[in-house]
KOLRO-86485 format. One record per atom (N, C-alpha, C, CB): x, z, y; atom name; residue in three letters; residue number from 1. Coordinates in nm, 2 decimals. Each point is the difference from the previous one (the first is absolute). Last residue first. Glycine has a CB too. Example, Ala and Ser with C-alpha at 12.3 -4.5 7.8 and 13.67 -1.06 7.14 Angstrom:
BEGIN
u, w, v, name, resn, resi
1.28, 0.71, -0.22, N, ser, 2 $
0.09, 0.00, 0.11, CA, ser, 2 $
-0.08, 0.08, 0.11, C, ser, 2 $
0.12, -0.22, -0.06, CB, ser, 2 $
-0.09, 0.21, -0.51, N, ala, 1 $
-0.09, 0.00, 0.12, CA, ala, 1 $
0.09, 0.00, 0.12, C, ala, 1 $
-0.19, 0.12, -0.12, CB, ala, 1 $
END
This chain:
BEGIN
u, w, v, name, resn, resi
12.17, 11.77, 9.64, N, met, 88 $
0.10, 0.04, -0.07, CA, met, 88 $
0.10, 0.06, 0.13, C, met, 88 $
-0.03, -0.18, -0.22, CB, met, 88 $
-0.37, -0.14, 0.18, N, leu, 87 $
0.01, 0.17, 0.12, CA, leu, 87 $
0.06, 0.03, -0.12, C, leu, 87 $
-0.23, 0.09, 0.18, CB, leu, 87 $
0.14, -0.62, -0.08, N, tyr, 86 $
0.07, 0.08, -0.11, CA, tyr, 86 $
-0.02, 0.16, 0.12, C, tyr, 86 $
0.22, -0.23, -0.17, CB, tyr, 86 $
-0.54, -0.17, 0.16, N, tyr, 85 $
0.07, 0.09, 0.07, CA, tyr, 85 $
0.03, 0.10, -0.10, C, tyr, 85 $
-0.10, -0.06, 0.22, CB, tyr, 85 $
-0.07, -0.47, -0.16, N, thr, 84 $
0.03, 0.10, -0.06, CA, thr, 84 $
0.07, 0.07, 0.07, C, thr, 84 $
-0.03, -0.10, -0.18, CB, thr, 84 $
-0.35, -0.27, 0.21, N, lys, 83 $
0.08, 0.02, 0.04, CA, lys, 83 $
0.09, 0.14, -0.07, C, lys, 83 $
-0.13, -0.15, 0.19, CB, lys, 83 $
-0.13, -0.34, -0.22, N, ile, 82 $
0.01, 0.10, -0.01, CA, ile, 82 $
0.14, 0.11, -0.02, C, ile, 82 $
-0.21, -0.12, -0.05, CB, ile, 82 $
-0.09, -0.41, 0.09, N, lys, 81 $
0.08, 0.15, 0.13, CA, lys, 81 $
-0.04, 0.08, -0.10, C, lys, 81 $
-0.03, -0.01, 0.30, CB, lys, 81 $
-0.13, -0.38, -0.50, N, met, 80 $
0.06, -0.03, 0.11, CA, met, 80 $
0.14, 0.10, 0.05, C, met, 80 $
-0.24, -0.11, 0.05, CB, met, 80 $
-0.12, 0.22, -0.40, N, gly, 79 $
0.10, -0.09, -0.07, CA, gly, 79 $
0.05, -0.08, 0.13, C, gly, 79 $
-0.14, -0.03, -0.27, CB, gly, 79 $
-0.24, 0.25, 0.46, N, ile, 78 $
0.03, -0.01, -0.13, CA, ile, 78 $
0.10, -0.07, -0.04, C, ile, 78 $
-0.20, 0.04, -0.01, CB, ile, 78 $
0.02, 0.01, 0.42, N, phe, 77 $
0.07, -0.05, -0.02, CA, phe, 77 $
0.06, 0.08, -0.12, C, phe, 77 $
0.00, -0.10, 0.23, CB, phe, 77 $
-0.43, 0.23, -0.03, N, lys, 76 $
0.02, -0.11, 0.02, CA, lys, 76 $
0.16, -0.10, -0.07, C, lys, 76 $
-0.19, 0.12, 0.20, CB, lys, 76 $
0.13, 0.37, -0.24, N, pro, 75 $
-0.06, -0.07, -0.14, CA, pro, 75 $
-0.04, -0.16, 0.08, C, pro, 75 $
-0.14, 0.27, -0.16, CB, pro, 75 $
0.54, 0.04, 0.30, N, ser, 74 $
-0.14, 0.00, -0.01, CA, ser, 74 $
-0.04, -0.08, -0.02, C, ser, 74 $
-0.02, 0.12, 0.10, CB, ser, 74 $
0.42, 0.24, -0.23, N, tyr, 73 $
-0.04, -0.14, 0.06, CA, tyr, 73 $
-0.14, -0.02, 0.07, C, tyr, 73 $
0.14, -0.07, -0.18, CB, tyr, 73 $
0.26, 0.44, 0.02, N, ile, 72 $
-0.07, 0.01, 0.10, CA, ile, 72 $
-0.07, -0.17, -0.01, C, ile, 72 $
0.17, 0.21, 0.12, CB, ile, 72 $
0.13, 0.16, -0.44, N, met, 71 $
0.00, -0.13, 0.00, CA, met, 71 $
-0.14, 0.01, 0.10, C, met, 71 $
0.13, -0.09, -0.25, CB, met, 71 $
0.21, 0.47, 0.12, N, leu, 70 $
-0.07, -0.06, 0.03, CA, leu, 70 $
-0.02, -0.11, 0.04, C, leu, 70 $
-0.01, 0.14, 0.00, CB, leu, 70 $
0.29, 0.13, -0.42, N, ile, 69 $
0.02, -0.09, 0.16, CA, ile, 69 $
-0.14, 0.02, 0.04, C, ile, 69 $
0.18, -0.22, -0.04, CB, ile, 69 $
0.08, 0.61, -0.22, N, lys, 68 $
-0.10, -0.12, 0.02, CA, lys, 68 $
0.00, -0.05, 0.06, C, lys, 68 $
-0.10, 0.05, -0.06, CB, lys, 68 $
0.30, 0.46, -0.08, N, glu, 67 $
0.05, -0.15, 0.03, CA, glu, 67 $
-0.05, -0.14, -0.05, C, glu, 67 $
0.16, 0.14, 0.01, CB, glu, 67 $
-0.31, 0.34, 0.06, N, leu, 66 $
-0.01, -0.13, -0.14, CA, leu, 66 $
0.10, -0.07, 0.01, C, leu, 66 $
-0.22, -0.05, 0.00, CB, leu, 66 $
0.16, 0.29, 0.41, N, ala, 65 $
0.03, 0.08, -0.15, CA, ala, 65 $
0.00, -0.07, -0.06, C, ala, 65 $
-0.06, 0.17, 0.00, CB, ala, 65 $
-0.06, -0.43, 0.28, N, arg, 64 $
0.16, 0.05, 0.07, CA, arg, 64 $
0.02, 0.05, -0.14, C, arg, 64 $
0.00, 0.08, 0.29, CB, arg, 64 $
-0.43, -0.12, -0.24, N, leu, 63 $
0.04, -0.12, -0.11, CA, leu, 63 $
0.15, -0.01, 0.05, C, leu, 63 $
-0.24, -0.16, -0.03, CB, leu, 63 $
0.01, 0.53, 0.23, N, phe, 62 $
-0.05, -0.01, -0.12, CA, phe, 62 $
0.06, -0.06, -0.05, C, phe, 62 $
-0.16, 0.04, 0.02, CB, phe, 62 $
0.16, -0.08, 0.41, N, leu, 61 $
0.09, 0.08, -0.07, CA, leu, 61 $
-0.03, 0.04, -0.16, C, leu, 61 $
0.03, 0.08, 0.23, CB, leu, 61 $
-0.32, -0.42, 0.00, N, ile, 60 $
0.18, -0.04, 0.02, CA, ile, 60 $
0.07, 0.13, -0.06, C, ile, 60 $
-0.01, -0.15, 0.23, CB, ile, 60 $
-0.41, 0.25, -0.17, N, leu, 59 $
0.00, -0.11, -0.10, CA, leu, 59 $
0.17, -0.02, -0.02, C, leu, 59 $
-0.27, -0.13, 0.07, CB, leu, 59 $
0.14, 0.41, 0.30, N, lys, 58 $
-0.01, 0.06, -0.13, CA, lys, 58 $
0.02, -0.12, -0.12, C, lys, 58 $
-0.15, 0.20, 0.10, CB, lys, 58 $
0.04, -0.39, 0.33, N, cys, 57 $
0.19, 0.04, -0.01, CA, cys, 57 $
-0.03, 0.14, -0.14, C, cys, 57 $
0.14, -0.04, 0.36, CB, cys, 57 $
-0.52, -0.22, -0.27, N, leu, 56 $
0.14, -0.10, -0.05, CA, leu, 56 $
0.11, 0.08, 0.03, C, leu, 56 $
-0.09, -0.24, 0.07, CB, leu, 56 $
-0.32, 0.53, -0.21, N, thr, 55 $
0.02, -0.12, 0.12, CA, thr, 55 $
0.12, -0.08, -0.02, C, thr, 55 $
-0.09, 0.15, 0.16, CB, thr, 55 $
-0.27, 0.12, -0.46, N, phe, 54 $
0.09, -0.06, -0.03, CA, phe, 54 $
0.03, -0.07, 0.15, C, phe, 54 $
-0.05, 0.00, -0.27, CB, phe, 54 $
-0.32, 0.37, 0.01, N, ser, 53 $
0.01, -0.07, 0.10, CA, ser, 53 $
0.19, -0.07, -0.02, C, ser, 53 $
-0.25, 0.17, 0.15, CB, ser, 53 $
0.00, 0.21, -0.47, N, thr, 52 $
0.02, -0.05, 0.14, CA, thr, 52 $
0.08, -0.12, 0.04, C, thr, 52 $
-0.02, 0.21, 0.01, CB, thr, 52 $
-0.19, -0.13, -0.48, N, leu, 51 $
-0.06, 0.04, 0.12, CA, leu, 51 $
0.04, 0.04, 0.13, C, leu, 51 $
-0.09, 0.03, -0.16, CB, leu, 51 $
0.26, -0.28, -0.21, N, gly, 50 $
-0.07, -0.06, 0.10, CA, gly, 50 $
-0.13, 0.10, 0.10, C, gly, 50 $
0.07, -0.23, -0.19, CB, gly, 50 $
0.28, 0.31, -0.21, N, arg, 49 $
-0.10, -0.02, -0.05, CA, arg, 49 $
-0.15, -0.08, 0.13, C, arg, 49 $
0.14, 0.23, -0.20, CB, arg, 49 $
0.37, -0.12, 0.33, N, glu, 48 $
-0.03, -0.03, -0.18, CA, glu, 48 $
-0.15, -0.06, -0.05, C, glu, 48 $
0.17, 0.22, -0.04, CB, glu, 48 $
-0.06, 0.04, 0.40, N, tyr, 47 $
-0.01, -0.13, 0.07, CA, tyr, 47 $
-0.02, -0.04, -0.18, C, tyr, 47 $
0.18, -0.03, 0.30, CB, tyr, 47 $
-0.18, 0.45, -0.31, N, arg, 46 $
-0.12, -0.05, 0.04, CA, arg, 46 $
0.03, -0.11, 0.06, C, arg, 46 $
-0.11, 0.19, 0.02, CB, arg, 46 $
0.45, 0.03, -0.26, N, ser, 45 $
-0.13, -0.06, -0.04, CA, ser, 45 $
-0.12, -0.02, 0.07, C, ser, 45 $
0.08, 0.07, -0.15, CB, ser, 45 $
0.26, 0.03, 0.41, N, leu, 44 $
0.07, -0.12, -0.09, CA, leu, 44 $
-0.15, -0.05, -0.10, C, leu, 44 $
0.32, 0.12, -0.02, CB, leu, 44 $
-0.32, 0.33, 0.22, N, gln, 43 $
-0.04, -0.13, 0.11, CA, gln, 43 $
0.03, -0.14, -0.10, C, gln, 43 $
0.10, 0.13, 0.26, CB, gln, 43 $
-0.01, 0.28, -0.49, N, gln, 42 $
-0.13, -0.04, 0.04, CA, gln, 42 $
-0.03, -0.06, 0.08, C, gln, 42 $
-0.03, 0.13, -0.05, CB, gln, 42 $
0.45, -0.03, 0.00, N, his, 41 $
-0.08, -0.11, -0.09, CA, his, 41 $
-0.09, 0.03, -0.07, C, his, 41 $
0.14, -0.08, -0.02, CB, his, 41 $
0.12, 0.12, 0.57, N, ser, 40 $
-0.05, 0.07, -0.19, CA, ser, 40 $
-0.05, -0.09, -0.07, C, ser, 40 $
-0.08, 0.23, 0.04, CB, ser, 40 $
0.44, -0.42, 0.28, N, ile, 39 $
-0.10, 0.03, 0.03, CA, ile, 39 $
-0.08, 0.10, -0.10, C, ile, 39 $
0.03, -0.21, 0.12, CB, ile, 39 $
0.40, -0.06, -0.05, N, asn, 38 $
0.00, 0.11, 0.07, CA, asn, 38 $
-0.14, 0.07, 0.02, C, asn, 38 $
0.21, -0.10, 0.10, CB, asn, 38 $
0.01, -0.24, -0.35, N, leu, 37 $
-0.07, -0.04, 0.08, CA, leu, 37 $
-0.05, 0.07, 0.13, C, leu, 37 $
-0.03, -0.09, -0.19, CB, leu, 37 $
0.24, 0.19, -0.21, N, lys, 36 $
0.12, -0.16, 0.03, CA, lys, 36 $
-0.09, -0.02, 0.14, C, lys, 36 $
0.08, -0.18, -0.30, CB, lys, 36 $
-0.30, 0.52, 0.04, N, gln, 35 $
0.10, 0.06, 0.05, CA, gln, 35 $
0.10, -0.10, 0.06, C, gln, 35 $
-0.04, 0.18, -0.17, CB, gln, 35 $
-0.32, -0.31, -0.07, N, ser, 34 $
-0.03, 0.04, 0.10, CA, ser, 34 $
0.11, 0.04, 0.11, C, ser, 34 $
-0.18, 0.04, -0.14, CB, ser, 34 $
0.26, -0.17, -0.31, N, phe, 33 $
-0.04, -0.15, 0.11, CA, phe, 33 $
-0.03, 0.05, 0.12, C, phe, 33 $
-0.11, -0.16, -0.16, CB, phe, 33 $
0.20, 0.49, -0.19, N, glu, 32 $
0.13, -0.07, 0.05, CA, glu, 32 $
-0.02, -0.10, 0.08, C, glu, 32 $
0.09, 0.05, -0.17, CB, glu, 32 $
-0.48, 0.13, -0.01, N, lys, 31 $
0.08, 0.11, 0.06, CA, lys, 31 $
0.13, -0.07, 0.04, C, lys, 31 $
-0.11, 0.19, -0.14, CB, lys, 31 $
-0.15, -0.47, -0.12, N, gly, 30 $
-0.06, 0.05, 0.14, CA, gly, 30 $
0.08, 0.05, 0.10, C, gly, 30 $
-0.18, 0.07, -0.11, CB, gly, 30 $
0.42, -0.31, -0.27, N, ser, 29 $
-0.11, 0.12, 0.02, CA, ser, 29 $
-0.02, -0.02, 0.10, C, ser, 29 $
0.03, 0.15, -0.12, CB, ser, 29 $
0.24, -0.54, -0.05, N, met, 28 $
0.03, 0.10, 0.03, CA, met, 28 $
-0.08, 0.10, 0.05, C, met, 28 $
0.15, -0.13, 0.01, CB, met, 28 $
-0.04, -0.31, -0.24, N, gly, 27 $
0.00, 0.16, -0.10, CA, gly, 27 $
0.05, 0.06, 0.13, C, gly, 27 $
0.08, -0.04, -0.29, CB, gly, 27 $
-0.20, -0.44, 0.42, N, arg, 26 $
0.16, 0.09, -0.05, CA, arg, 26 $
0.04, 0.11, -0.07, C, arg, 26 $
0.02, -0.07, 0.15, CB, arg, 26 $
-0.46, -0.15, -0.19, N, ala, 25 $
0.12, -0.05, -0.02, CA, ala, 25 $
0.08, 0.09, 0.02, C, ala, 25 $
-0.06, -0.18, 0.05, CB, ala, 25 $
-0.26, 0.39, 0.16, N, arg, 24 $
0.00, -0.01, -0.18, CA, arg, 24 $
0.06, -0.09, -0.05, C, arg, 24 $
-0.17, 0.06, -0.02, CB, arg, 24 $
0.06, -0.14, 0.44, N, arg, 23 $
0.09, 0.12, 0.01, CA, arg, 23 $
0.07, 0.07, -0.16, C, arg, 23 $
-0.17, 0.04, 0.23, CB, arg, 23 $
-0.09, -0.40, -0.08, N, ala, 22 $
0.11, -0.05, 0.05, CA, ala, 22 $
0.11, 0.16, -0.05, C, ala, 22 $
-0.14, -0.21, 0.25, CB, ala, 22 $
-0.32, 0.17, -0.33, N, lys, 21 $
0.04, -0.05, -0.10, CA, lys, 21 $
0.14, 0.01, -0.02, C, lys, 21 $
-0.19, -0.13, 0.03, CB, lys, 21 $
-0.08, 0.30, 0.38, N, arg, 20 $
0.03, 0.13, -0.16, CA, arg, 20 $
0.06, -0.10, -0.11, C, arg, 20 $
-0.25, 0.20, 0.03, CB, arg, 20 $
0.19, -0.43, 0.36, N, ile, 19 $
0.06, 0.07, 0.01, CA, ile, 19 $
0.02, 0.11, -0.12, C, ile, 19 $
-0.06, -0.08, 0.22, CB, ile, 19 $
-0.26, -0.22, -0.22, N, phe, 18 $
0.12, -0.07, 0.01, CA, phe, 18 $
0.08, 0.09, 0.02, C, phe, 18 $
-0.08, -0.19, 0.08, CB, phe, 18 $
-0.34, 0.39, -0.03, N, cys, 17 $
0.03, -0.07, -0.14, CA, cys, 17 $
0.14, -0.07, -0.05, C, cys, 17 $
-0.24, -0.03, 0.04, CB, cys, 17 $
0.11, 0.11, 0.40, N, gly, 16 $
0.01, 0.14, -0.11, CA, gly, 16 $
0.05, -0.08, -0.06, C, gly, 16 $
-0.17, 0.18, -0.01, CB, gly, 16 $
0.00, -0.49, 0.24, N, ile, 15 $
0.15, 0.07, 0.03, CA, ile, 15 $
0.04, 0.10, -0.09, C, ile, 15 $
-0.03, -0.02, 0.22, CB, ile, 15 $
-0.41, -0.09, -0.24, N, leu, 14 $
0.07, -0.10, -0.09, CA, leu, 14 $
0.11, -0.03, 0.06, C, leu, 14 $
-0.19, -0.10, -0.09, CB, leu, 14 $
-0.10, 0.42, 0.25, N, tyr, 13 $
-0.02, 0.02, -0.09, CA, tyr, 13 $
0.11, -0.11, -0.10, C, tyr, 13 $
-0.25, 0.12, 0.09, CB, tyr, 13 $
0.16, -0.20, 0.38, N, asn, 12 $
0.06, 0.15, -0.07, CA, asn, 12 $
0.09, 0.05, -0.11, C, asn, 12 $
-0.18, 0.00, 0.07, CB, asn, 12 $
-0.16, -0.39, 0.06, N, ile, 11 $
0.12, 0.00, 0.02, CA, ile, 11 $
0.12, 0.09, -0.07, C, ile, 11 $
-0.14, -0.08, 0.19, CB, ile, 11 $
-0.34, 0.18, -0.18, N, asn, 10 $
0.01, -0.05, -0.14, CA, asn, 10 $
0.19, -0.09, 0.04, C, asn, 10 $
-0.38, -0.03, -0.11, CB, asn, 10 $
0.15, 0.24, 0.45, N, asn, 9 $
0.03, 0.11, -0.06, CA, asn, 9 $
0.03, -0.06, -0.22, C, asn, 9 $
-0.18, 0.18, 0.28, CB, asn, 9 $
0.08, -0.47, 0.19, N, glu, 8 $
0.13, 0.11, -0.02, CA, glu, 8 $
0.02, 0.09, -0.10, C, glu, 8 $
-0.01, 0.00, 0.20, CB, glu, 8 $
-0.20, -0.47, -0.36, N, asn, 7 $
-0.03, 0.11, 0.15, CA, asn, 7 $
0.08, 0.11, 0.00, C, asn, 7 $
-0.25, -0.05, 0.02, CB, asn, 7 $
0.12, -0.42, -0.34, N, tyr, 6 $
0.15, 0.06, 0.08, CA, tyr, 6 $
-0.09, 0.12, 0.11, C, tyr, 6 $
0.19, -0.29, 0.02, CB, tyr, 6 $
-0.47, 0.08, -0.29, N, arg, 5 $
0.05, 0.05, -0.09, CA, arg, 5 $
0.11, 0.08, 0.05, C, arg, 5 $
-0.08, -0.16, -0.13, CB, arg, 5 $
-0.38, 0.00, 0.33, N, asn, 4 $
0.10, -0.02, 0.03, CA, asn, 4 $
0.09, 0.12, -0.10, C, asn, 4 $
-0.09, -0.12, 0.26, CB, asn, 4 $
-0.42, -0.02, -0.38, N, thr, 3 $
0.08, 0.07, 0.11, CA, thr, 3 $
0.15, -0.06, -0.01, C, thr, 3 $
-0.16, 0.25, -0.01, CB, thr, 3 $
-0.38, -0.41, -0.08, N, arg, 2 $
0.14, -0.01, 0.00, CA, arg, 2 $
0.09, 0.08, 0.07, C, arg, 2 $
-0.06, -0.17, -0.04, CB, arg, 2 $
-0.47, 0.17, -0.10, N, met, 1 $
0.07, -0.01, 0.13, CA, met, 1 $
0.12, 0.03, -0.09, C, met, 1 $
-0.16, 0.09, 0.23, CB, met, 1 $
END
């Protein structure tokens, strides 16, 4: 039986990996970043390891803190319609 590799746990893990990589690329420690987000360092660690689920609101807060953009697209319209939301 084949399982879907894109389940809720894997998505949270992938987002967490992206957040950690982006944070480190900006030269920010976990402690600095968690203070910027007003969450505990332990909670940040749980997000980055995919143990805590991201809500859309929480994801936007993380992306804003990292000065990243959020691109939303529909797979039906790849290459045709891409909306970019600047969150800074």
